[in-house]
N, C-alpha and C positions, 0 to 999 in steps of 0.2 A: 621207175621213179628215177629219177636225179638228184645226185648230189656234185655239187662244186665246190673246188676251191682254189686260192690262189698260192699261185709257188713264188716263192722270193730269193734270189740268190746273191742279194746286195752288190748289183753292177754301180761302179762309181756314175756321179752326175757330173763330171766334169767334163767338158769338150772331147770329142772324138776328133785325133789326128792321125792322116798315114805317116811314115818314117820315112825315108828316102828308100829305105830297104826294102818297101811295101808291106812292110807290116803295122798294123793300127794298133793303138794304144791309147789310153786318158791323156790330154794334151796338158798335164801339171807338173809341175816342182814337187819331191818328195813332201814340201811344206805343204803345198796345196792337198797334196794327196789324203796326208793327215788330217786335214781339216774336211777335208770330203767324205773321210770315213765317218766321223762324227757325225754330219751331216746324216750321212746311209743309216748310219744305228737309229737315230731319231728318225728318221722316215721309214725304216722298217716297223718301228712300234705304231708310229701311227698309221700307220698303211693295215697292220693287223686288227688294230678298233677300229679303221675305218669299212674293211671288210667284215666285221660284225654288224657296223649298221647298217651294211648294204645288202645283210643276209646270206652272204659266204656261210655255205658250212665247217670250212677247214682250213687254217692258215699255215702253209709248211713253209719250214725256211730251210738251210745246210748249216754246213760245218766248213769254214775256209778260213786262212789265215795264212798272212805272210806277201799279199798282194799289190805291190806297186801298178800292175797295168792296166787294170780297174776291171776285168772282167768280174771278181767275188769278192766278197766282205760278207762273214757272219763266224765270228769265232766263237761263239757260245749260244748257239741258237734258245738251250733249255734259260740262261738269264732273260735273252731278250723276250720270251714268249710267258714269261713271270711277269714281266711288266704289263706284256698285255693281257696276261689274266687278269689281273688287277681292275682292269678298266674295261672289263667286258663280261657279258651274261650268256654268250650261245655259241660262238665260234669255237673248234675244237682244233687243238696244237699240235702241231706234229712235224715232223725233222726227217728231212730225207737226205743227211741224215746225219746223226750223230756218229763221230767215227771211235769205234771201240777200242781199236789199238792203242790212242792215242789217251787213252782214260785208265785210270785204277775200275774194273769193273763193280767194285763196293759204291766207288764215289759218285760214279756215273746214274747206278741205281738209286741212290740219292737223292740225288739233284732230280732226276726225272721224278721220283716220288712226290717232292715237294713239290715240282709242277703242277702234279696229279692232284696233291690235297689244297693245295691255295687254288686253283683252277675250280673245284667241284668236281673232277673227276672227268677230266676235257682233255687228258692227254692222249695223244696218237704216238707213240714211240717207236722213232727210227734210227736203226743204226747198221752202221756200213764199214767196209774195212779201208777205204782212203785209196788213191791212187796215185798221189802229187810227193815224189822224195821231198820236195823243199819242206814239205808240213810233216809228211810221215816220219822221217829221220831226227826232224826235232824235237817232236812230242811222243813219238814211238820207242818202245821199250829197246833194245838192242837186238831182244830177240823175235818182234813183231815187224822187221824191216821189210816196207813194200818193197824190195829187192830181191826178197827170197819169198814168191808168193805162197808156198807151200806152207812155211814156217807161220808168217801173216795170218793165212787163212786158219790154221791151226788155233791159233791165238784168240783170232775171231771168236770162233765156234766156243773156244772155252770160255771166254769172257761172257759171251750169249748164254750158257749156261749158269754160269754164277750169276747176272743178275735177276736170271729167273729164280734160284734159291733163293737170294736174298729178297725177293718181293713176292715167295709164295712159303717159304717155312719160316715160324716164329722165331725158331733156333735153327742153326746150320753149322757144317762143316765142308769143306770141300779138300780133297787131294788128286789134282789135275797135274799135266805135263809142264806148266808153266806158274799153277800158283797152287799154295797149299795156305788154308786160309781155316782160323790163326795158323801163323807158323807153327810149327813143332819148340820153338824156344820160347814161345810169350810166359813169361813170367805172370802170374798174377795172382799171388796169395790177398787178396784183398777182403779184408773183414766183412763191407756191406753184401760184395757181391756173394759171399758164402752165405750168409743171413739170408740174403733174398731167395738163393736158390734150396735153401734148407726147410721153407714154407710151403708145406703142402699144395697150396693153392697154383702156385709157378705153374705149374703143366708140364715142368723139366727136371728131373732130380739135379742133385748137385754133382754126383759122380758123372752124369753127362756134360754140363758146363764145366765140369773142372779135373783135370787129377790132380788130388794131394798129396803134397809132399811132406817128408820131412824138413825140418831147419838144415839152412845151410850157408857154411862159415864163409861161404863165397859169393855171398848173395847181396854185401854190401850193407848199408845202412838204411837202405829204403825198406819199410817193412813189406812190402810189396812184394821185393825181391829177394827177401832174407830165405823164405823157404822154396823149396822145389815144387813149387805148388803150377801147373801147367794149364793153360787157358784151352778148351778142347772145340768148345763153337761160339761164335758170333752171333746177335742178336742186331740186325740191323734198323735203324730207323728213322724215319717213318718208312711203312710201306703205303704202295696206295691204296686209292679209295676205291677204286675200279678192281673187282675182284674175279677173280682169281689173281688178273696183272691187266694191265691196259693192251690195248691191241700193237701186236708189235708191226714195223713195217721195215721193207729192205728196196733200197734202189737195186735194180735188176737188169743183166746185159747177156750175161752167159748162161747156156743149159745148166751148166754143174750150181750157179748158183740159183737160178729159178726152180731146179728141183729142189734143191736143199730147203727153200724157202719152203715152198709148198709143204715137205714132208714134215715140217713143223708151223704149219697153220700160219705163218708170216706173210703179210699183205703184200704186194709185189709192187714196186712203182717205177715206171717206166717214162722218162721224161723227154728225150730226141729220140724216140724210134719212131719211125717211117712206119705208117699203118699197115702194111704187109707183114712186117717183120713182128708188128706190134699183134695181130691176129695170131701169128703162128705161137707166139711165147705166151699170149693166154690160155691157146689150146694146151699147152706143154705144160702151164702151170696148173690147169685144172685135169687133166689128163693124171700127172704126180699124184694129184690131192685124191684121185677116186683110187688109183693103187693103192695109195696109204690109208684109205679107210675116211678121208674129209679131216683131216685133224685141225681143231679148233678150240681155243681156250676154256669154251665153254660148251662143248661136245654137244654143238647144235645140229651137228649131220650137215649133208649138200648143201652150198650155199649155191642162190643163183647165179647164172653162167656171168661171168667177167666180172660183175659186181651183185652185191647183195646189199641193199641200202639197208634194210632192218637188222640186218647180222654185222655191218661195218666189216664186209670180208671180200676179198677179191684183190682185182688189180684196177690201178689207178692211172691216168696218163698226163700229160701236160704239152699246151703248146703254147709257144710264143705268141701273142697275141696286139697285136696295133692296130685301130679304129681310127677309120680317117671320121673326125666329128665335124658338126657344121660350121662352116665359116673356115675351115683349113683347106689350105693347097694340098692336093692329093700327091703330087709330083714330090712337093717338100716334104712331105710327110712320111714318104716310100724312100727317098733319100737318107732320111733322119734313123730309118726303122734300117735301114738296109747298113748303113755306119755302125750303129750299136751292133746288130749282130756279125758283122765281121770283126769288130774288136772282142765280141765274146770266141768267135771261133778261131780266131788266130790264137787264140788261148788256150782253145780245148782241143783244135788239130792235132799240134805234137804228139798229145798223148792215147793217138789212134782212134778216136770215136769218130771218124768219118766211118767206122766201121759198121756203127749204125744206121748208116744213111742207105747203104746199099741196098737193091733190091733181091729178093734170093736168086742165088747164081749170078750175078750181076757180081764184074769183077771190081772190086776198088782198092785205089791207090792212093796209101795213108799217108803218102808225104807228099800227096797232092794239099795245094791249099782248097779250104772250102769256103764257098764263095757264099753270098748272101742269096745270089737271084737262083742258087740250088737250094737250099732251105724254103725258100718261098717255092719254088715249083713242085719239091717234094711234101708240101703243106706240112712240113715242120713249125714254119712261123705264118702265121694266116695275117693277111692285111685286106683290109678292104673295111667297106659297110655293114652296119650291123648284119643286116639279113645274109650278105654274103659270108660271114665270119659264122654266121649260125649252122649255115647248110654245110660247110667245111665240116663244123665240128662233131655234126650228126651223122657224116659219112663214116668218120670213125667208129659210130657206136655200130652203125649200120655194118659194115664191112667186118668187125670182131664179133658180132654179134652176142653183144654186151643185151642182158637184160634190163636190170638197172643200169643205169651210168653214174661212173665216179670219173669225171672229167676237171683238170686244173689248169688255171690261165696263169700266164707268166707275161707280165707287163712291164717290168721294170728290165732295162736293157743300157747300157753304155751312152752317155750322153744326154738321157732323159732327168727333168729335175724332179724331183718328189711331187712337187704342183700334179705335172703332167702325170706322172702316174697315176695319180689319185682322180686326176679326169678321167684316163681311160678307165679305171674301176668303174666309177660313177655309170659312167656312158655303158658299159658293159652290164653293169648291174637294172640301168633302167631299159636298154634296148634289147640286147642278147640275151639274157638269163630268161626273161619269158618267153621267148620264142623257146629256148630249150626245154623249160619247164613243160611248157604245152606239149611238145613232141614228143617228151617222155611220160607223159602221163601224171605229170607235177615237179612239184622239187621236195624233199624232204625239209621240211621246219624242226632245225634242234631246241629242242626244251630249252626253256630259259633257267639257268643257272649259274646263281648270282655267287661270284667269287666268295671263297670260303674267310671271309677276312672280318666281317660285323662283330663287332664285340658281342658276348654270348653266344657267338654261330653255334649250332650242335650237329651240325651234320656229319 
């Protein structure tokens, strides 16, 4: 079976230009970039709604900030997807990813759970560590800097543990390397809290929730702090509709991250991985999953290899897509496609992403510019008529050995206007998706789940 999604990274719709230094950026003043980001935000929501109408199964967004260059824009995917959720009934809403070290884990647990509740249980929760210092050093805590990879990784893994606790335990505490929740000095002698936990039906004893203390002359005038009563546990509201919690996703690249995700039943997301590397990484993920007894949030055992549509478990991959539409000049469209790709990879390249483009054993010069022709040649970017693009997508499934197939489309690139992206989405849905579904034995149809907003809703 086929499941298919849309990946949206928020490229600028401003024209693309090459500077005298040979670097490609968007051709806009800062004022024009600010206006463009407003259009991009509206386009993201419009295209999420359109993806639902066109029968895509998933809409995934990223989290990125502070970028005048034009490659990415997505400051709060959970907020944007809440707007999408309120206007849709079927599409599942994911992130690749929310960057956990930039958030307090309780705060992001609350916001993600809110999306799950509002959408009626359609959240696919993505987490990542981040990699761009301009973002990470502004939002990251001093002890989670991306310039100290081991500290960042430890922080990220503890944040994940806290999020899962917040979602699955009605009342909890946490003592870790980076967080003590609640802090040991949190005074809370509140008569209403004491009265609530004194009731037998609460399900938690008063002495578990609070450590009652005697009056304290240093407590001040506030009656909540006049006694040395300490808060021992927190209750985080809301919890998600999906039980025990929504499926978790992580964008993956390294062997260490692949195995960490597999050990916890976290789905993997590979965005710009050449097919030979993807095949190796899928194998690594499933080998590690088997070694660990097939971890899964619902203890459902072994999933189908590559992807299991019924369990929504396994590995997703994405490719840039640009279809030649009827009446278009193929040469002109190829030139525009290459320009948009070059804008994106002139941004990604300096971060070392050229490494994921190399074949096994092939030396990769991380300082060399990634040209758009190589992206097309290596099938990271698919260009052509619908049947041609379909054939290339199916080669990914066959080469990697997917049983069911989870594939995400990436239509928006620098320089494309919102209506042009939507035209690409419509053509793909009408011309390519049926071919893929036929070749995969059918496409999963998401259930109709109205957003949980109607008056009197009892979901």
